[in-house]
C-alpha positions as CSV (number, residue, x, y, z in Angstrom):
1,M,0.2,0.1,0.0
2,S,1.6,3.3,-0.9
3,Q,0.8,6.6,0.7
4,K,-2.3,8.4,-0.9
5,F,-0.6,11.7,-1.1
6,K,2.3,13.8,0.1
7,I,2.6,17.6,0.3
8,L,5.8,18.5,-0.9
9,S,5.6,22.2,0.0
10,G,3.6,25.3,0.5
11,Y,3.7,29.3,0.3
12,I,1.7,32.4,0.9
13,K,0.5,33.3,-2.9
14,D,-1.3,36.2,-1.5
15,L,-2.2,37.4,2.1
16,S,-4.0,40.9,2.4
17,S,-5.5,43.1,5.2
18,E,-7.3,45.9,4.0
19,T,-8.4,48.8,6.2
20,P,-8.9,51.8,4.2
21,N,-9.4,54.6,6.8
22,V,-10.1,55.2,10.3
23,E,-13.7,54.9,10.1
24,S,-13.6,51.2,9.0
25,Y,-11.3,50.7,11.5
26,L,-13.5,51.3,14.5
27,Y,-16.3,49.7,12.8
28,T,-14.0,46.4,12.2
29,K,-13.1,46.8,16.2
30,D,-16.7,46.8,17.3
31,N,-17.9,44.6,14.6
32,I,-15.3,41.8,14.2
33,S,-16.9,39.5,16.5
34,K,-19.6,39.5,13.8
35,Y,-17.1,38.8,11.0
36,E,-17.1,35.3,9.3
37,L,-14.8,32.7,8.0
38,D,-14.9,31.4,4.4
39,I,-12.8,28.8,2.8
40,D,-12.7,28.0,-0.9
41,I,-10.3,25.2,-2.2
42,N,-9.4,25.1,-5.7
43,S,-7.0,22.9,-7.7
44,K,-5.0,22.4,-11.3
45,P,-3.1,19.4,-12.2
46,L,0.3,20.0,-12.7
47,K,3.1,17.3,-14.4
48,N,4.5,14.2,-13.1
49,K,1.0,13.3,-10.5
50,L,1.7,16.6,-9.1
51,V,-1.9,19.0,-7.8
52,E,-1.3,23.2,-7.0
53,V,-4.2,23.1,-4.1
54,N,-5.4,26.6,-3.4
55,T,-6.6,27.4,-0.2
56,T,-8.2,30.3,0.2
57,L,-9.4,32.2,3.6
58,K,-11.6,35.5,3.8
59,F,-12.3,36.5,7.2
60,Q,-14.8,39.5,6.3
61,D,-18.2,41.2,7.6
62,K,-21.1,40.0,4.8
63,K,-23.2,43.1,5.8
64,K,-23.4,46.1,3.2
65,A,-21.4,48.5,5.3
66,E,-19.1,50.9,3.5
67,N,-16.7,51.0,5.9
68,K,-15.4,47.9,7.1
69,S,-12.2,45.6,6.7
70,F,-11.1,42.7,4.7
71,F,-8.7,39.8,5.4
72,E,-7.6,37.5,2.7
73,L,-4.8,34.4,2.5
74,V,-4.5,32.5,-0.6
75,Y,-2.3,29.5,0.2
76,S,-0.7,27.1,-2.2
77,S,0.4,23.4,-1.7
78,V,2.2,21.5,-3.7
79,V,1.1,17.6,-3.8
80,K,2.0,14.7,-5.3
81,I,-0.9,12.3,-5.6
82,G,0.3,8.8,-4.8
83,D,-0.1,6.0,-7.9
84,D,-3.0,4.0,-7.0
85,I,-5.0,6.9,-6.7
86,K,-7.2,6.6,-9.9
87,E,-11.0,7.4,-8.7
88,K,-11.9,11.1,-8.6
89,K,-13.8,10.9,-5.9
90,D,-10.4,10.0,-4.0
91,L,-8.6,12.3,-5.6
92,Q,-11.6,15.2,-4.2
93,K,-11.3,13.8,-0.7
94,I,-7.5,13.8,-0.4
95,I,-7.7,17.9,-2.2
96,L,-10.8,19.2,-0.3
97,C,-10.3,17.0,3.0
98,D,-6.6,15.2,3.7
99,V,-4.6,18.4,2.6
100,Q,-7.1,20.8,4.1
101,N,-7.0,19.0,7.5
102,E,-3.0,18.7,7.6
103,I,-2.5,22.6,6.4
104,F,-5.2,24.3,8.2
105,P,-4.1,24.9,11.7
106,K,-0.9,26.5,10.2
107,L,-3.5,28.8,7.8
108,E,-5.6,29.6,10.8
109,K,-2.1,30.5,12.9
110,I,-1.3,32.9,10.1
111,L,-4.4,34.7,9.2
112,I,-5.0,35.2,13.0
113,N,-1.8,36.6,13.5
114,M,-2.2,38.9,10.5
115,I,-5.4,40.3,11.7
116,S,-4.0,40.6,15.1
117,E,-1.1,42.5,13.9
118,S,-3.7,44.6,11.6
119,G,-4.6,46.3,14.9
120,Y,-7.4,43.4,16.0
121,P,-5.9,41.7,19.1
122,G,-7.6,38.4,20.4
123,I,-9.5,37.0,17.4
124,K,-10.0,33.5,17.5
125,F,-12.0,31.5,15.2
126,E,-14.5,29.7,17.5
127,K,-15.7,27.0,14.9
128,K,-13.4,24.3,14.2
129,V,-13.8,23.3,10.9
130,D,-14.6,19.6,10.3
131,F,-13.0,19.3,6.4
132,T,-14.3,15.4,6.7
133,K,-17.8,16.3,7.6
134,L,-18.1,18.8,4.8
135,F,-17.1,16.6,2.2
136,N,-19.4,13.7,3.5
137,E,-22.1,16.2,3.3
138,K,-21.4,17.2,0.1
139,F,-20.3,14.1,-1.9
140,N,-22.3,11.4,-0.1
């Protein structure tokens, strides 16, 4: 039995913190507890059973408020897929679930540090993300 996948490397593709003005800063400071974390995952095949997996975390206020801040992290992982992975569903599970379970604690830390250094200390993401559960809900 060979290994299903191996993360060869990963890097921050984009890291963004936007607070356009003092009004936005004050609004965000008062309302950051209402901000929500969105996660988007996409991938593209490379050569030799390698896949680029891009995980985007957005921490934002979904209301139409004018003065608000916006935080985003795009993290790219280079993943080698095991030779015995042939089924599309197995590949989807690796990309959407297994890789995410491995990298997410690091991504969460990067995003929280950035938000904190942007002037909003003490942020925690209350809900733990269960990628296995999300995958099973979507594909089973």
